[in-house]
py3Dmol code that shows the C-alpha trace and the ligand (Angstrom):
import py3Dmol

protein = """\
ATOM      1  CA  MET A   1      24.717  82.751  18.902  1.00  0.00           C
ATOM      2  CA  SER A   2      22.548  82.380  21.982  1.00  0.00           C
ATOM      3  CA  VAL A   3      23.228  79.678  24.549  1.00  0.00           C
ATOM      4  CA  ILE A   4      20.078  77.961  25.752  1.00  0.00           C
ATOM      5  CA  ILE A   5      20.332  75.537  28.710  1.00  0.00           C
ATOM      6  CA  LEU A   6      17.686  73.161  29.933  1.00  0.00           C
ATOM      7  CA  GLY A   7      18.227  72.395  33.654  1.00  0.00           C
ATOM      8  CA  ILE A   8      16.833  69.303  35.374  1.00  0.00           C
ATOM      9  CA  GLU A   9      16.708  68.877  39.148  1.00  0.00           C
ATOM     10  CA  SER A  10      15.601  65.658  40.863  1.00  0.00           C
ATOM     11  CA  SER A  11      17.877  65.352  43.889  1.00  0.00           C
ATOM     12  CA  CYS A  12      15.203  65.081  46.603  1.00  0.00           C
ATOM     13  CA  ASP A  13      11.441  65.469  46.455  1.00  0.00           C
ATOM     14  CA  ASP A  14      10.942  68.215  43.881  1.00  0.00           C
ATOM     15  CA  THR A  15      10.980  67.453  40.141  1.00  0.00           C
ATOM     16  CA  SER A  16      11.955  70.625  38.385  1.00  0.00           C
ATOM     17  CA  ALA A  17      12.915  71.797  34.890  1.00  0.00           C
ATOM     18  CA  ALA A  18      14.007  75.285  33.804  1.00  0.00           C
ATOM     19  CA  VAL A  19      15.243  77.017  30.658  1.00  0.00           C
ATOM     20  CA  ILE A  20      17.845  79.719  30.660  1.00  0.00           C
ATOM     21  CA  LYS A  21      18.915  81.780  27.587  1.00  0.00           C
ATOM     22  CA  ASP A  22      22.252  83.581  27.915  1.00  0.00           C
ATOM     23  CA  GLY A  23      21.849  83.676  31.674  1.00  0.00           C
ATOM     24  CA  LEU A  24      18.244  84.961  31.534  1.00  0.00           C
ATOM     25  CA  LEU A  25      15.502  82.852  33.018  1.00  0.00           C
ATOM     26  CA  LEU A  26      12.782  81.853  30.520  1.00  0.00           C
ATOM     27  CA  SER A  27      10.956  79.205  32.573  1.00  0.00           C
ATOM     28  CA  ASN A  28      11.180  77.379  35.888  1.00  0.00           C
ATOM     29  CA  VAL A  29       8.675  74.585  36.610  1.00  0.00           C
ATOM     30  CA  ILE A  30       8.519  72.727  39.918  1.00  0.00           C
ATOM     31  CA  ALA A  31       6.347  69.699  40.772  1.00  0.00           C
ATOM     32  CA  SER A  32       6.442  69.115  44.603  1.00  0.00           C
ATOM     33  CA  GLN A  33       5.591  65.726  45.974  1.00  0.00           C
ATOM     34  CA  SER A  34       2.866  65.693  48.582  1.00  0.00           C
ATOM     35  CA  VAL A  35       3.039  61.852  48.938  1.00  0.00           C
ATOM     36  CA  HIS A  36       5.610  62.208  51.802  1.00  0.00           C
ATOM     37  CA  GLU A  37       3.445  64.433  54.131  1.00  0.00           C
ATOM     38  CA  GLU A  38       1.877  61.559  55.993  1.00  0.00           C
ATOM     39  CA  TYR A  39       5.303  59.967  56.744  1.00  0.00           C
ATOM     40  CA  GLY A  40       6.903  63.016  58.435  1.00  0.00           C
ATOM     41  CA  GLY A  41       9.870  62.975  56.046  1.00  0.00           C
ATOM     42  CA  VAL A  42      10.896  62.096  52.490  1.00  0.00           C
ATOM     43  CA  VAL A  43      10.577  58.388  51.598  1.00  0.00           C
ATOM     44  CA  PRO A  44      13.272  57.756  49.005  1.00  0.00           C
ATOM     45  CA  GLU A  45      11.511  54.990  47.032  1.00  0.00           C
ATOM     46  CA  LEU A  46       8.320  57.059  46.768  1.00  0.00           C
ATOM     47  CA  ALA A  47      10.346  60.066  45.739  1.00  0.00           C
ATOM     48  CA  SER A  48      11.999  58.317  42.808  1.00  0.00           C
ATOM     49  CA  ARG A  49       8.645  56.899  41.631  1.00  0.00           C
ATOM     50  CA  ALA A  50       7.081  60.319  41.714  1.00  0.00           C
ATOM     51  CA  HIS A  51      10.004  61.770  39.799  1.00  0.00           C
ATOM     52  CA  GLN A  52       9.456  59.144  37.067  1.00  0.00           C
ATOM     53  CA  GLN A  53       5.793  60.232  36.791  1.00  0.00           C
ATOM     54  CA  ASN A  54       6.574  63.968  36.818  1.00  0.00           C
ATOM     55  CA  ILE A  55       9.710  64.337  34.748  1.00  0.00           C
ATOM     56  CA  VAL A  56       8.194  64.192  31.247  1.00  0.00           C
ATOM     57  CA  PRO A  57       5.352  66.664  31.812  1.00  0.00           C
ATOM     58  CA  VAL A  58       7.639  68.956  33.888  1.00  0.00           C
ATOM     59  CA  VAL A  59      10.319  69.156  31.155  1.00  0.00           C
ATOM     60  CA  ASP A  60       7.719  69.534  28.476  1.00  0.00           C
ATOM     61  CA  THR A  61       6.036  72.424  30.303  1.00  0.00           C
ATOM     62  CA  ALA A  62       9.378  74.172  30.925  1.00  0.00           C
ATOM     63  CA  ILE A  63      10.229  74.016  27.243  1.00  0.00           C
ATOM     64  CA  LYS A  64       6.769  75.243  26.179  1.00  0.00           C
ATOM     65  CA  ARG A  65       6.684  78.056  28.728  1.00  0.00           C
ATOM     66  CA  ALA A  66      10.122  79.228  27.586  1.00  0.00           C
ATOM     67  CA  GLY A  67       8.697  79.606  24.096  1.00  0.00           C
ATOM     68  CA  ILE A  68      11.372  77.493  22.475  1.00  0.00           C
ATOM     69  CA  SER A  69      11.459  74.094  20.861  1.00  0.00           C
ATOM     70  CA  LYS A  70      13.750  71.289  22.194  1.00  0.00           C
ATOM     71  CA  GLU A  71      15.904  71.460  19.119  1.00  0.00           C
ATOM     72  CA  ASP A  72      16.883  75.061  20.126  1.00  0.00           C
ATOM     73  CA  LEU A  73      18.698  73.788  23.265  1.00  0.00           C
ATOM     74  CA  SER A  74      22.446  74.162  23.419  1.00  0.00           C
ATOM     75  CA  ALA A  75      22.868  71.628  26.213  1.00  0.00           C
ATOM     76  CA  ILE A  76      21.065  69.751  29.007  1.00  0.00           C
ATOM     77  CA  ALA A  77      22.271  70.301  32.566  1.00  0.00           C
ATOM     78  CA  PHE A  78      21.282  67.942  35.349  1.00  0.00           C
ATOM     79  CA  THR A  79      21.903  67.533  39.052  1.00  0.00           C
ATOM     80  CA  ARG A  80      24.394  64.712  39.563  1.00  0.00           C
ATOM     81  CA  GLY A  81      24.552  64.977  43.379  1.00  0.00           C
ATOM     82  CA  PRO A  82      24.402  65.186  46.286  1.00  0.00           C
ATOM     83  CA  GLY A  83      20.929  63.753  46.967  1.00  0.00           C
ATOM     84  CA  LEU A  84      18.890  60.579  47.080  1.00  0.00           C
ATOM     85  CA  LEU A  85      20.409  58.124  44.687  1.00  0.00           C
ATOM     86  CA  GLY A  86      17.126  56.798  43.199  1.00  0.00           C
ATOM     87  CA  SER A  87      15.860  60.371  42.682  1.00  0.00           C
ATOM     88  CA  LEU A  88      19.109  61.478  41.085  1.00  0.00           C
ATOM     89  CA  LEU A  89      19.019  58.441  38.781  1.00  0.00           C
ATOM     90  CA  VAL A  90      15.726  59.583  37.254  1.00  0.00           C
ATOM     91  CA  GLY A  91      17.118  63.042  36.359  1.00  0.00           C
ATOM     92  CA  THR A  92      20.499  61.716  35.192  1.00  0.00           C
ATOM     93  CA  SER A  93      18.969  58.985  33.007  1.00  0.00           C
ATOM     94  CA  PHE A  94      16.404  61.387  31.540  1.00  0.00           C
ATOM     95  CA  ALA A  95      19.077  63.929  30.698  1.00  0.00           C
ATOM     96  CA  LYS A  96      21.240  61.260  28.999  1.00  0.00           C
ATOM     97  CA  GLY A  97      18.275  60.028  26.964  1.00  0.00           C
ATOM     98  CA  LEU A  98      17.240  63.423  25.841  1.00  0.00           C
ATOM     99  CA  SER A  99      20.804  64.295  25.048  1.00  0.00           C
ATOM    100  CA  LEU A 100      21.201  61.189  22.832  1.00  0.00           C
ATOM    101  CA  GLY A 101      17.882  61.830  21.097  1.00  0.00           C
ATOM    102  CA  LEU A 102      18.671  65.481  20.408  1.00  0.00           C
ATOM    103  CA  ARG A 103      22.362  65.119  19.904  1.00  0.00           C
ATOM    104  CA  LYS A 104      23.069  67.832  22.423  1.00  0.00           C
ATOM    105  CA  PRO A 105      25.769  67.703  25.093  1.00  0.00           C
ATOM    106  CA  ILE A 106      25.050  67.066  28.818  1.00  0.00           C
ATOM    107  CA  VAL A 107      26.543  69.043  31.699  1.00  0.00           C
ATOM    108  CA  ASP A 108      26.559  67.607  35.223  1.00  0.00           C
ATOM    109  CA  VAL A 109      25.927  70.009  38.112  1.00  0.00           C
ATOM    110  CA  ASN A 110      26.767  69.809  41.798  1.00  0.00           C
ATOM    111  CA  HIS A 111      23.509  70.710  43.553  1.00  0.00           C
ATOM    112  CA  LEU A 112      25.396  72.765  46.139  1.00  0.00           C
ATOM    113  CA  HIS A 113      27.098  74.847  43.397  1.00  0.00           C
ATOM    114  CA  GLY A 114      23.582  75.397  42.066  1.00  0.00           C
ATOM    115  CA  HIS A 115      22.425  76.898  45.331  1.00  0.00           C
ATOM    116  CA  VAL A 116      25.405  79.249  45.431  1.00  0.00           C
ATOM    117  CA  LEU A 117      25.086  80.205  41.764  1.00  0.00           C
ATOM    118  CA  SER A 118      21.311  80.852  41.988  1.00  0.00           C
ATOM    119  CA  HIS A 119      22.303  84.470  42.567  1.00  0.00           C
ATOM    120  CA  PHE A 120      23.433  84.665  38.952  1.00  0.00           C
ATOM    121  CA  ILE A 121      19.989  83.808  37.501  1.00  0.00           C
ATOM    122  CA  ARG A 122      19.036  86.966  35.662  1.00  0.00           C
ATOM    123  CA  ARG A 123      15.405  88.008  35.270  1.00  0.00           C
ATOM    124  CA  GLU A 124      13.837  90.726  33.090  1.00  0.00           C
ATOM    125  CA  ASP A 125      13.460  92.944  36.120  1.00  0.00           C
ATOM    126  CA  ASN A 126      16.625  91.939  38.010  1.00  0.00           C
ATOM    127  CA  ASP A 127      20.056  91.538  36.569  1.00  0.00           C
ATOM    128  CA  GLU A 128      22.114  92.437  39.598  1.00  0.00           C
ATOM    129  CA  VAL A 129      24.559  89.565  40.341  1.00  0.00           C
ATOM    130  CA  PRO A 130      27.333  89.176  42.914  1.00  0.00           C
ATOM    131  CA  GLU A 131      30.934  90.022  42.205  1.00  0.00           C
ATOM    132  CA  TYR A 132      33.684  87.576  43.035  1.00  0.00           C
ATOM    133  CA  PRO A 133      34.890  86.885  45.669  1.00  0.00           C
ATOM    134  CA  PHE A 134      31.876  86.714  47.907  1.00  0.00           C
ATOM    135  CA  ILE A 135      30.769  84.570  50.875  1.00  0.00           C
ATOM    136  CA  CYS A 136      27.687  82.411  50.605  1.00  0.00           C
ATOM    137  CA  LEU A 137      25.938  81.040  53.677  1.00  0.00           C
ATOM    138  CA  LEU A 138      24.432  77.822  52.367  1.00  0.00           C
ATOM    139  CA  ILE A 139      21.750  76.639  54.759  1.00  0.00           C
ATOM    140  CA  SER A 140      19.396  73.804  53.959  1.00  0.00           C
ATOM    141  CA  GLY A 141      17.943  70.596  55.334  1.00  0.00           C
ATOM    142  CA  GLY A 142      21.180  68.738  54.637  1.00  0.00           C
ATOM    143  CA  ASN A 143      23.901  71.413  54.764  1.00  0.00           C
ATOM    144  CA  SER A 144      25.030  74.444  56.752  1.00  0.00           C
ATOM    145  CA  GLN A 145      28.182  75.806  55.169  1.00  0.00           C
ATOM    146  CA  ILE A 146      30.135  79.029  54.889  1.00  0.00           C
ATOM    147  CA  VAL A 147      31.481  79.062  51.348  1.00  0.00           C
ATOM    148  CA  LEU A 148      34.094  81.437  49.930  1.00  0.00           C
ATOM    149  CA  VAL A 149      33.186  81.819  46.264  1.00  0.00           C
ATOM    150  CA  ARG A 150      36.143  82.916  44.103  1.00  0.00           C
ATOM    151  CA  ASN A 151      34.572  81.892  40.814  1.00  0.00           C
ATOM    152  CA  TYR A 152      31.764  79.766  39.457  1.00  0.00           C
ATOM    153  CA  ASN A 153      34.054  76.725  39.610  1.00  0.00           C
ATOM    154  CA  ASP A 154      36.312  77.812  42.516  1.00  0.00           C
ATOM    155  CA  MET A 155      34.551  77.518  45.841  1.00  0.00           C
ATOM    156  CA  GLU A 156      36.061  76.777  49.246  1.00  0.00           C
ATOM    157  CA  VAL A 157      34.073  75.541  52.285  1.00  0.00           C
ATOM    158  CA  LEU A 158      35.472  77.638  55.174  1.00  0.00           C
ATOM    159  CA  GLY A 159      33.203  75.980  57.726  1.00  0.00           C
ATOM    160  CA  GLN A 160      30.369  73.538  57.935  1.00  0.00           C
ATOM    161  CA  THR A 161      28.209  71.695  60.441  1.00  0.00           C
ATOM    162  CA  ILE A 162      29.809  68.881  62.322  1.00  0.00           C
ATOM    163  CA  ASP A 163      26.386  67.236  63.077  1.00  0.00           C
ATOM    164  CA  ASP A 164      22.883  68.494  62.220  1.00  0.00           C
ATOM    165  CA  ALA A 165      22.187  71.115  59.526  1.00  0.00           C
ATOM    166  CA  ALA A 166      20.267  74.304  60.384  1.00  0.00           C
ATOM    167  CA  GLY A 167      17.201  72.971  58.515  1.00  0.00           C
ATOM    168  CA  GLU A 168      17.350  69.771  60.638  1.00  0.00           C
ATOM    169  CA  ALA A 169      17.360  71.856  63.784  1.00  0.00           C
ATOM    170  CA  PHE A 170      14.255  73.637  62.591  1.00  0.00           C
ATOM    171  CA  ASP A 171      12.568  70.372  61.505  1.00  0.00           C
ATOM    172  CA  LYS A 172      13.471  68.234  64.495  1.00  0.00           C
ATOM    173  CA  CYS A 173      12.462  70.865  67.065  1.00  0.00           C
ATOM    174  CA  ALA A 174       9.228  71.484  65.161  1.00  0.00           C
ATOM    175  CA  LYS A 175       8.541  67.767  65.312  1.00  0.00           C
ATOM    176  CA  VAL A 176       8.878  67.804  69.081  1.00  0.00           C
ATOM    177  CA  MET A 177       6.358  70.679  69.100  1.00  0.00           C
ATOM    178  CA  GLY A 178       3.954  68.526  67.144  1.00  0.00           C
ATOM    179  CA  LEU A 179       4.184  70.571  63.950  1.00  0.00           C
ATOM    180  CA  PRO A 180       3.984  68.938  60.467  1.00  0.00           C
ATOM    181  CA  TYR A 181       7.044  68.171  58.319  1.00  0.00           C
ATOM    182  CA  PRO A 182       8.968  70.114  57.183  1.00  0.00           C
ATOM    183  CA  GLY A 183       8.733  72.231  60.327  1.00  0.00           C
ATOM    184  CA  GLY A 184      10.929  75.153  59.209  1.00  0.00           C
ATOM    185  CA  PRO A 185       8.194  77.189  57.562  1.00  0.00           C
ATOM    186  CA  HIS A 186       5.828  76.513  60.489  1.00  0.00           C
ATOM    187  CA  ILE A 187       8.401  77.776  62.976  1.00  0.00           C
ATOM    188  CA  ASP A 188       8.952  80.836  60.760  1.00  0.00           C
ATOM    189  CA  ARG A 189       5.165  81.604  60.743  1.00  0.00           C
ATOM    190  CA  LEU A 190       4.747  81.067  64.496  1.00  0.00           C
ATOM    191  CA  ALA A 191       7.832  83.043  65.355  1.00  0.00           C
ATOM    192  CA  ALA A 192       6.346  86.206  63.869  1.00  0.00           C
ATOM    193  CA  GLU A 193       3.921  86.313  66.784  1.00  0.00           C
ATOM    194  CA  GLY A 194       6.176  85.219  69.596  1.00  0.00           C
ATOM    195  CA  ASP A 195       8.561  86.715  72.152  1.00  0.00           C
ATOM    196  CA  ALA A 196      12.025  85.719  71.030  1.00  0.00           C
ATOM    197  CA  SER A 197      13.657  86.483  74.402  1.00  0.00           C
ATOM    198  CA  LYS A 198      11.346  84.275  76.489  1.00  0.00           C
ATOM    199  CA  PHE A 199      13.364  81.004  76.341  1.00  0.00           C
ATOM    200  CA  LYS A 200      17.130  80.403  76.338  1.00  0.00           C
ATOM    201  CA  PHE A 201      18.699  77.325  74.752  1.00  0.00           C
ATOM    202  CA  ALA A 202      22.210  75.965  74.688  1.00  0.00           C
ATOM    203  CA  LYS A 203      24.626  77.449  72.123  1.00  0.00           C
ATOM    204  CA  PRO A 204      27.642  75.571  70.819  1.00  0.00           C
ATOM    205  CA  HIS A 205      31.307  76.524  71.319  1.00  0.00           C
ATOM    206  CA  ILE A 206      32.983  75.093  68.263  1.00  0.00           C
ATOM    207  CA  PRO A 207      36.360  76.431  67.074  1.00  0.00           C
ATOM    208  CA  GLY A 208      36.838  78.069  63.680  1.00  0.00           C
ATOM    209  CA  TYR A 209      33.934  78.515  61.232  1.00  0.00           C
ATOM    210  CA  ASP A 210      32.235  75.224  61.903  1.00  0.00           C
ATOM    211  CA  TYR A 211      28.685  74.824  63.094  1.00  0.00           C
ATOM    212  CA  SER A 212      26.877  72.429  65.445  1.00  0.00           C
ATOM    213  CA  PHE A 213      23.174  72.218  65.964  1.00  0.00           C
ATOM    214  CA  SER A 214      22.618  68.952  67.712  1.00  0.00           C
ATOM    215  CA  GLY A 215      23.181  70.490  71.234  1.00  0.00           C
ATOM    216  CA  LEU A 216      20.475  73.041  70.566  1.00  0.00           C
ATOM    217  CA  LYS A 217      18.101  70.250  69.507  1.00  0.00           C
ATOM    218  CA  THR A 218      18.866  68.284  72.687  1.00  0.00           C
ATOM    219  CA  SER A 219      18.498  71.303  74.952  1.00  0.00           C
ATOM    220  CA  PHE A 220      15.130  72.125  73.256  1.00  0.00           C
ATOM    221  CA  LEU A 221      13.959  68.573  73.640  1.00  0.00           C
ATOM    222  CA  TYR A 222      14.842  68.324  77.385  1.00  0.00           C
ATOM    223  CA  MET A 223      13.404  71.674  78.178  1.00  0.00           C
ATOM    224  CA  LEU A 224      10.056  70.726  76.612  1.00  0.00           C
ATOM    225  CA  ARG A 225      10.050  67.301  78.271  1.00  0.00           C
ATOM    226  CA  ASP A 226      10.586  68.811  81.753  1.00  0.00           C
ATOM    227  CA  ALA A 227       8.103  71.608  81.161  1.00  0.00           C
ATOM    228  CA  LYS A 228       5.424  69.194  79.985  1.00  0.00           C
ATOM    229  CA  LYS A 229       5.750  67.202  83.258  1.00  0.00           C
ATOM    230  CA  LEU A 230       4.629  70.338  85.133  1.00  0.00           C
ATOM    231  CA  ASP A 231       2.049  71.474  82.557  1.00  0.00           C
ATOM    232  CA  PRO A 232       0.831  69.068  79.866  1.00  0.00           C
ATOM    233  CA  ASP A 233      -0.408  72.084  77.823  1.00  0.00           C
ATOM    234  CA  PHE A 234       2.991  73.881  77.971  1.00  0.00           C
ATOM    235  CA  ILE A 235       3.718  73.580  74.259  1.00  0.00           C
ATOM    236  CA  GLU A 236       0.247  74.700  73.197  1.00  0.00           C
ATOM    237  CA  LYS A 237       0.346  77.753  75.515  1.00  0.00           C
ATOM    238  CA  ASN A 238       3.909  78.777  74.489  1.00  0.00           C
ATOM    239  CA  LYS A 239       3.947  77.781  70.802  1.00  0.00           C
ATOM    240  CA  ALA A 240       4.770  81.175  69.379  1.00  0.00           C
ATOM    241  CA  ASP A 241       7.333  82.100  72.046  1.00  0.00           C
ATOM    242  CA  LEU A 242       9.071  78.752  71.669  1.00  0.00           C
ATOM    243  CA  ALA A 243       9.251  79.141  67.898  1.00  0.00           C
ATOM    244  CA  ALA A 244      10.515  82.735  68.167  1.00  0.00           C
ATOM    245  CA  SER A 245      13.158  81.823  70.761  1.00  0.00           C
ATOM    246  CA  LEU A 246      14.340  78.744  68.775  1.00  0.00           C
ATOM    247  CA  GLN A 247      14.537  80.814  65.563  1.00  0.00           C
ATOM    248  CA  ARG A 248      16.467  83.560  67.306  1.00  0.00           C
ATOM    249  CA  THR A 249      18.989  81.020  68.696  1.00  0.00           C
ATOM    250  CA  ILE A 250      19.543  79.420  65.278  1.00  0.00           C
ATOM    251  CA  ILE A 251      20.006  82.831  63.672  1.00  0.00           C
ATOM    252  CA  GLU A 252      22.522  83.851  66.399  1.00  0.00           C
ATOM    253  CA  ILE A 253      24.520  80.640  65.820  1.00  0.00           C
ATOM    254  CA  LEU A 254      24.543  81.174  62.058  1.00  0.00           C
ATOM    255  CA  LEU A 255      25.436  84.857  62.212  1.00  0.00           C
ATOM    256  CA  ASP A 256      28.202  84.434  64.795  1.00  0.00           C
ATOM    257  CA  LYS A 257      30.363  82.356  62.501  1.00  0.00           C
ATOM    258  CA  LEU A 258      29.348  84.222  59.368  1.00  0.00           C
ATOM    259  CA  LYS A 259      30.517  87.513  60.867  1.00  0.00           C
ATOM    260  CA  LYS A 260      33.874  85.971  61.777  1.00  0.00           C
ATOM    261  CA  ALA A 261      34.375  84.592  58.244  1.00  0.00           C
ATOM    262  CA  VAL A 262      33.431  87.916  56.662  1.00  0.00           C
ATOM    263  CA  ALA A 263      35.844  89.881  58.906  1.00  0.00           C
ATOM    264  CA  ASP A 264      38.702  87.422  58.344  1.00  0.00           C
ATOM    265  CA  THR A 265      38.369  87.235  54.539  1.00  0.00           C
ATOM    266  CA  GLY A 266      37.537  90.914  54.027  1.00  0.00           C
ATOM    267  CA  VAL A 267      34.859  90.178  51.365  1.00  0.00           C
ATOM    268  CA  LYS A 268      32.419  92.949  50.601  1.00  0.00           C
ATOM    269  CA  GLN A 269      29.438  90.873  49.455  1.00  0.00           C
ATOM    270  CA  VAL A 270      27.431  88.217  51.281  1.00  0.00           C
ATOM    271  CA  ALA A 271      24.848  85.838  49.812  1.00  0.00           C
ATOM    272  CA  ILE A 272      22.568  83.263  51.367  1.00  0.00           C
ATOM    273  CA  GLY A 273      21.058  80.141  49.738  1.00  0.00           C
ATOM    274  CA  GLY A 274      19.305  76.865  50.478  1.00  0.00           C
ATOM    275  CA  GLY A 275      15.846  76.175  51.960  1.00  0.00           C
ATOM    276  CA  VAL A 276      16.551  77.891  55.317  1.00  0.00           C
ATOM    277  CA  SER A 277      17.379  81.138  53.512  1.00  0.00           C
ATOM    278  CA  ALA A 278      13.583  81.429  52.964  1.00  0.00           C
ATOM    279  CA  ASN A 279      13.292  82.082  56.701  1.00  0.00           C
ATOM    280  CA  SER A 280      12.049  85.628  57.424  1.00  0.00           C
ATOM    281  CA  GLY A 281      14.225  86.047  60.485  1.00  0.00           C
ATOM    282  CA  VAL A 282      17.336  84.838  58.704  1.00  0.00           C
ATOM    283  CA  ARG A 283      16.671  87.145  55.790  1.00  0.00           C
ATOM    284  CA  GLN A 284      16.150  90.196  58.090  1.00  0.00           C
ATOM    285  CA  ALA A 285      19.251  89.350  60.159  1.00  0.00           C
ATOM    286  CA  ILE A 286      21.479  89.121  57.049  1.00  0.00           C
ATOM    287  CA  ALA A 287      20.035  92.355  55.637  1.00  0.00           C
ATOM    288  CA  ASP A 288      20.638  94.170  58.971  1.00  0.00           C
ATOM    289  CA  PHE A 289      24.204  92.801  59.387  1.00  0.00           C
ATOM    290  CA  CYS A 290      25.136  93.783  55.824  1.00  0.00           C
ATOM    291  CA  ALA A 291      23.607  97.228  56.212  1.00  0.00           C
ATOM    292  CA  GLN A 292      25.514  97.801  59.443  1.00  0.00           C
ATOM    293  CA  CYS A 293      28.849  96.675  57.948  1.00  0.00           C
ATOM    294  CA  ARG A 294      28.320  98.309  54.521  1.00  0.00           C
ATOM    295  CA  LEU A 295      28.285  94.980  52.777  1.00  0.00           C
ATOM    296  CA  LYS A 296      26.211  94.129  49.760  1.00  0.00           C
ATOM    297  CA  ALA A 297      23.623  91.488  50.608  1.00  0.00           C
ATOM    298  CA  PHE A 298      22.244  88.980  48.111  1.00  0.00           C
ATOM    299  CA  ILE A 299      19.027  87.455  49.436  1.00  0.00           C
ATOM    300  CA  PRO A 300      17.356  85.087  46.890  1.00  0.00           C
ATOM    301  CA  GLU A 301      13.738  85.275  45.856  1.00  0.00           C
ATOM    302  CA  ARG A 302      11.903  82.579  47.869  1.00  0.00           C
ATOM    303  CA  ALA A 303      11.350  80.573  44.628  1.00  0.00           C
ATOM    304  CA  PHE A 304      15.108  80.069  44.337  1.00  0.00           C
ATOM    305  CA  THR A 305      15.740  79.082  47.936  1.00  0.00           C
ATOM    306  CA  THR A 306      14.363  75.579  47.781  1.00  0.00           C
ATOM    307  CA  ASP A 307      15.309  72.976  45.164  1.00  0.00           C
ATOM    308  CA  ASN A 308      14.755  74.302  41.634  1.00  0.00           C
ATOM    309  CA  ALA A 309      16.089  73.676  38.182  1.00  0.00           C
ATOM    310  CA  ALA A 310      16.835  77.321  37.422  1.00  0.00           C
ATOM    311  CA  MET A 311      19.901  77.125  39.642  1.00  0.00           C
ATOM    312  CA  VAL A 312      20.940  73.909  37.882  1.00  0.00           C
ATOM    313  CA  ALA A 313      20.532  75.613  34.494  1.00  0.00           C
ATOM    314  CA  ILE A 314      22.671  78.619  35.476  1.00  0.00           C
ATOM    315  CA  ALA A 315      25.394  76.423  36.957  1.00  0.00           C
ATOM    316  CA  GLY A 316      25.231  74.392  33.732  1.00  0.00           C
ATOM    317  CA  TYR A 317      25.408  77.546  31.632  1.00  0.00           C
ATOM    318  CA  TYR A 318      28.739  78.594  33.151  1.00  0.00           C
ATOM    319  CA  LYS A 319      30.205  75.111  32.648  1.00  0.00           C
ATOM    320  CA  TYR A 320      28.930  75.080  29.054  1.00  0.00           C
ATOM    321  CA  LEU A 321      30.766  78.374  28.320  1.00  0.00           C
ATOM    322  CA  THR A 322      34.019  76.702  29.210  1.00  0.00           C
ATOM    323  CA  GLY A 323      33.215  73.472  27.345  1.00  0.00           C
ATOM    324  CA  ASP A 324      33.067  71.490  30.581  1.00  0.00           C
ATOM    325  CA  PHE A 325      30.789  68.645  29.407  1.00  0.00           C
ATOM    326  CA  CYS A 326      30.009  65.275  30.953  1.00  0.00           C
ATOM    327  CA  HIS A 327      30.345  61.749  29.521  1.00  0.00           C
ATOM    328  CA  TYR A 328      27.530  59.230  29.186  1.00  0.00           C
ATOM    329  CA  ASP A 329      29.148  56.938  31.707  1.00  0.00           C
ATOM    330  CA  ALA A 330      28.620  59.545  34.471  1.00  0.00           C
ATOM    331  CA  VAL A 331      26.705  58.107  37.433  1.00  0.00           C
ATOM    332  CA  PRO A 332      24.974  60.083  40.151  1.00  0.00           C
ATOM    333  CA  TYR A 333      26.613  60.492  43.495  1.00  0.00           C
ATOM    334  CA  ALA A 334      24.667  60.553  46.764  1.00  0.00           C
ATOM    335  CA  ARG A 335      27.390  62.392  48.639  1.00  0.00           C
ATOM    336  CA  VAL A 336      29.692  65.100  47.318  1.00  0.00           C
ATOM    337  CA  THR A 337      31.041  68.343  48.812  1.00  0.00           C
ATOM    338  CA  ILE A 338      31.574  71.737  47.131  1.00  0.00           C
TER     339      ILE A 338
END
"""
ligand_1 = """\
26
KG4
O 17.291 73.359 50.358
P 16.126 72.532 50.747
O 14.839 72.769 50.019
O 16.433 71.010 50.665
C 17.139 70.143 51.396
O 18.191 70.464 51.945
O 16.632 69.000 51.451
O 15.871 72.809 52.328
C 14.824 72.263 53.017
C 14.932 72.801 54.425
C 13.979 72.128 55.430
O 14.731 71.789 56.560
C 12.986 73.197 55.700
O 12.379 73.114 56.975
C 13.785 74.433 55.574
O 14.641 74.191 54.452
N 12.955 75.643 55.394
C 12.798 76.604 56.272
C 11.915 77.539 55.743
N 11.559 77.115 54.519
C 12.189 75.985 54.284
N 13.388 76.771 57.521
C 13.029 77.874 58.187
N 12.202 78.831 57.754
C 11.636 78.708 56.527
N 10.729 79.678 56.089
"""
view = py3Dmol.view(width=600, height=400)
view.addModel(protein, "pdb")
view.setStyle({"model": 0}, {"cartoon": {"style": "trace"}})
view.addModel(ligand_1, "xyz")
view.setStyle({"model": 1}, {"stick": {}})
view.zoomTo()
view.show()
């Protein structure tokens, strides 16, 4: 009999629902929240209210687009954490209510596992999935981690950021340049037209596989502050070169530790995930590195890089197969590691 999983994601500012049948994606609906734009960052209280408004139509659309009825579902998977507590509560409560109404089990999913396992979402035209063990570089607005993935439920964080995440480095530097939030995609766009070797910024010297991005942010900030004193139009005149140089530095920092981890573990496959894995420069750098070292690269479709319920549904699918269900007294958690 087929296993059909509804996934629900509400950890931050995207309300998403997806349906997966035996690992194959049937639908993936995402409602993004524009309400935060004017604040330059996600406002938690506004995010949870928007989730409440969005969740019923988003789930309904995902079920309809999948061509199933809700009675066909085998289980409901939901993001339990990490994320914003109020936002997570909406998805968790909705999943519990639907589960009680339909008499179907619930499966709780660690959002970070979802990002890693997004490479196992099969599509009609793409059913190539990684083989264990592999390394996943998980880079988002809240995390920068090198994860050794031995199985769907056996992941080890080899290294992670000790301060800012890679996405924060993009966003905070973009803010200093006067770009809208989130700045990552704007830097990406500008970098395509800039000279990446024009400016040099500080790079961290952290032992092991850990990352640090706060020094880069500070060095960027001071450089711009000093340059603006001499020429108030400095940023405007050098926008593209600044973006390209910043992006190059972030990629170098990311790749440096990743290469070390790959060499030390001897894995043959490398995946990337999380919002920053949408970055064109990061994607190219990973593809080049893997080609050079004869490694298989797994670079997600852009739709699966940011928060989406398809990754929650696939992570829930694997837990379902082993009967790893969740109780109704489960509460969301704001912080949790892999
Ligand atoms: O995984 P994600 O959607 O959620 C959180 O961690 O909250 O990641 C969001 C992050 C933001 O920092 C955003 O600027 C960054 O991913 N991002 C990018 C790009 N697209 C999204 N950074 C660089 N280049 C991009 N194209």
